[in-house]
C-alpha positions in Angstrom: 20.8 43.0 -7.6 22.7 43.5 -4.3 19.4 44.6 -2.6 17.7 41.5 -3.9 20.5 39.2 -2.6 20.4 41.0 0.8 16.6 40.7 1.0 16.9 37.0 0.1 19.4 36.4 2.8 17.2 38.2 5.4 14.2 36.1 4.3 16.2 32.9 4.6 17.5 33.8 8.1 14.0 34.6 9.2 12.5 31.4 7.7 15.2 29.3 9.5 14.4 31.0 12.8 10.7 30.5 12.5 11.1 26.8 11.6 13.7 26.2 14.3 16.4 25.4 11.7 19.9 26.3 13.0 21.8 29.0 11.2 24.7 28.0 9.1 27.7 27.2 11.3 25.6 26.8 14.5 24.4 23.2 14.3 24.9 21.4 17.6 25.7 17.7 16.7 26.0 16.7 20.4 26.7 13.0 20.9 26.6 12.5 17.1 29.6 14.6 16.3 31.8 11.7 15.8 33.4 9.9 12.8 32.8 6.5 14.4 29.2 5.4 14.9 27.7 4.9 18.3 27.4 1.2 17.4 27.8 -1.1 14.5 25.2 -3.7 15.4 22.0 -2.1 14.0 20.9 -1.2 17.6 20.7 -4.8 18.8 23.3 -3.9 21.5 21.3 -0.9 22.6 18.8 -2.6 24.9 16.5 -0.3 27.0 15.7 -1.3 30.6 13.6 -4.4 30.7 14.6 -5.6 27.2 17.1 -8.3 26.2 18.2 -6.4 23.2 17.4 -3.3 21.2 15.0 -3.3 18.3 16.7 -2.0 15.1 15.0 1.0 13.5 14.6 -0.9 10.2 12.9 -3.8 12.0 10.4 -1.4 13.6 9.2 -0.5 10.1 9.4 -4.1 8.8 7.2 -5.4 11.6 4.8 -2.6 11.1 4.5 -3.5 7.5 3.9 -7.2 8.2 1.4 -6.4 10.9 -0.6 -4.3 8.4 -0.4 -7.2 5.8 -1.0 -10.0 8.3 -4.2 -11.1 6.4 -2.0 -12.2 3.5 0.1 -14.6 5.7 -2.1 -17.7 5.3 -2.1 -21.2 3.9 1.3 -22.4 2.9 3.9 -19.8 3.7 7.6 -19.6 2.8 10.1 -17.5 4.8 13.8 -17.1 4.6 16.2 -18.3 7.3 13.5 -18.9 10.0 9.7 -18.8 10.3 9.5 -16.2 13.2 7.4 -13.7 11.2 5.3 -16.5 9.7 4.3 -17.8 13.1 4.0 -14.3 14.6 1.6 -12.9 12.0 0.1 -16.0 10.4 -1.4 -17.6 13.5 -4.3 -20.0 12.8 -4.5 -19.0 9.1 -1.4 -21.2 8.4 -1.6 -24.7 7.0 2.1 -25.2 6.4 5.3 -23.3 7.2 8.5 -23.6 5.1 11.9 -22.2 5.7 14.3 -21.6 2.8 18.1 -21.4 3.3 20.7 -21.2 0.6 23.1 -23.6 2.3 22.3 -26.9 4.2 23.8 -25.7 7.5 20.4 -24.4 8.9 18.7 -27.3 10.7 15.4 -25.4 10.6 15.4 -25.2 6.8 12.8 -27.3 4.9 14.1 -26.2 1.5 17.7 -25.6 0.5 17.8 -23.6 -2.7 19.2 -20.4 -4.3 16.3 -18.2 -5.4 18.2 -17.2 -8.5 17.7 -20.7 -9.9 15.6 -23.1 -7.8 14.3 -25.9 -10.1 13.8 -28.1 -7.0 10.9 -25.8 -5.8 7.8 -26.7 -7.7 5.6 -24.1 -9.5 2.7 -22.4 -7.8 2.9 -24.0 -4.3 2.9 -21.1 -1.9 0.1 -18.8 -0.8 2.6 -16.3 0.6 6.3 -15.6 0.6 7.8 -13.4 3.3 11.1 -12.0 2.0 12.5 -9.5 4.5 15.9 -7.8 4.0 17.1 -10.5 1.7 17.0 -9.4 -1.9 20.0 -7.1 -1.5 22.1 -10.1 -0.7 21.4 -11.6 -4.2 23.4 -10.3 -7.1 21.0 -11.4 -9.8 18.0 -9.9 -8.0 15.8 -9.9 -11.1 16.1 -13.7 -11.5 15.2 -14.2 -7.9 12.1 -12.1 -8.4 11.1 -14.4 -11.3 11.5 -17.4 -9.1 9.4 -15.9 -6.4 6.6 -15.2 -8.9 6.9 -18.8 -10.3 6.5 -20.5 -6.9 3.5 -18.5 -5.8 0.1 -19.8 -6.4 -2.3 -17.7 -8.5 -3.5 -14.8 -6.2 -0.5 -15.6 -3.9 1.3 -12.7 -2.3 4.9 -11.7 -1.9 5.6 -9.5 1.1 9.0 -8.0 0.6 11.2 -5.5 2.4 14.6 -4.2 1.2 17.1 -1.6 2.6 17.2 1.9 1.3 19.6 4.1 3.4 21.8 1.7 5.3 25.2 0.9 6.7 27.0 -1.9 4.9 28.4 -4.4 7.5 31.4 -5.5 5.5 32.9 -7.7 8.2 29.7 -9.4 9.1 28.5 -12.8 7.9 26.5 -10.9 5.2 29.4 -8.7 4.1 30.6 -10.9 1.2 27.1 -10.9 -0.5 25.8 -7.4 0.4 25.4 -6.1 -3.1 22.6 -3.6 -3.2 20.6 -0.8 -1.5 17.3 0.1 -3.3 15.1 3.0 -4.1 11.3 3.0 -4.4 11.7 3.4 -8.2 14.0 0.4 -8.5 11.6 -1.8 -6.5 8.6 -0.7 -8.6 10.3 -1.4 -11.8 11.9 -4.7 -10.8 8.7 -6.2 -9.4 6.4 -4.5 -11.9 8.2 -6.1 -14.8 7.4 -9.6 -13.4 4.2 -9.2 -11.4 2.7 -6.3 -13.4 2.2 -2.8 -12.0 -1.5 -3.2 -11.1 -0.6 -6.1 -8.8 2.0 -4.0 -6.9 1.9 -1.8 -3.8 5.2 -0.1 -2.8 5.8 2.1 0.2 8.7 3.8 1.9 9.3 4.2 5.7 11.7 6.5 7.4 12.9 10.1 7.6 16.2 11.9 8.1 16.2 11.5 11.9 15.4 7.8 11.7 18.1 7.4 9.0 20.7 9.1 11.1 19.8 7.1 14.2 20.0 3.8 12.2 23.3 4.7 10.6 24.7 5.4 14.1 23.4 2.1 15.4 20.8 3.4 17.7 17.7 1.3 18.6 14.1 2.2 17.7 13.3 2.7 21.3 15.6 5.6 21.5 13.3 7.6 19.3 9.9 9.0 20.1 6.9 7.5 18.4 6.2 10.6 16.3 9.9 10.7 15.2 9.6 7.1 14.0 6.3 7.4 12.3 7.1 10.6 10.2 7.7 9.6 6.6 9.8 11.5 4.2 10.1 9.7 0.8 13.5 11.5 0.2 14.9 9.5 3.1 13.8 5.9 2.5 15.2 3.7 5.3 13.1 0.7 4.3 11.1 0.0 1.1 8.2 -2.4 1.3 6.3 -4.2 -1.4 3.2 -6.3 -1.6 3.1 -8.0 -4.9 0.2 -10.3 -5.9 0.5 -13.0 -8.6 -2.3 -12.5 -11.1 -4.8 -15.1 -12.1 -7.0 -17.5 -10.2 -7.6 -21.1 -10.0 -10.1 -22.2 -12.5 
């Protein structure tokens, strides 16, 4: 038994050396060996030369997802808070842009409603809904998903992103309604129960390095391209979903 344990320790040490994994007790945390994060503003305050502000790591993944699904952003499109992504990725495919806000203090909003219960929004009027980093702010998330399904036209598409691994900015304007962080399994079940599993595509973005950088408030530009693009489903920084409403106009 002792020989077996000794052999296992030797194997583990050799494996770590070959893979470049630090031996126990020898990890060099460098600038990240701190109990306070580098920043608490999602990397927005980490502007690289030539940029007005930093791009948050999660936004890098969100924008990659929307760019990949740009063909779905067409016709009448609803977005939350503003229509920046609608305009950026919809282009000439758009016929109408709508902005939803939960309170009437947003002058850009064309619809004031709570997605949990929004009878003022008619059924089946949107070709696409863009819902980025919003569902975690809604306590009754399942009711919001049912509303999103209801207001989409047949064959309409929901493009949704939610946080996985994240800091929780308790003192920010979102702090009082920041209820959830999600897993891929939770998103699949929540959307699948309403849209149906065959109508659903769910993916995760991120890896342990991207997660650490995001938690420390670093910007996406502070990581190399290959470091950002590596995906490890055990470290989901952002979870994305494309959900299509079944049926078609007769």
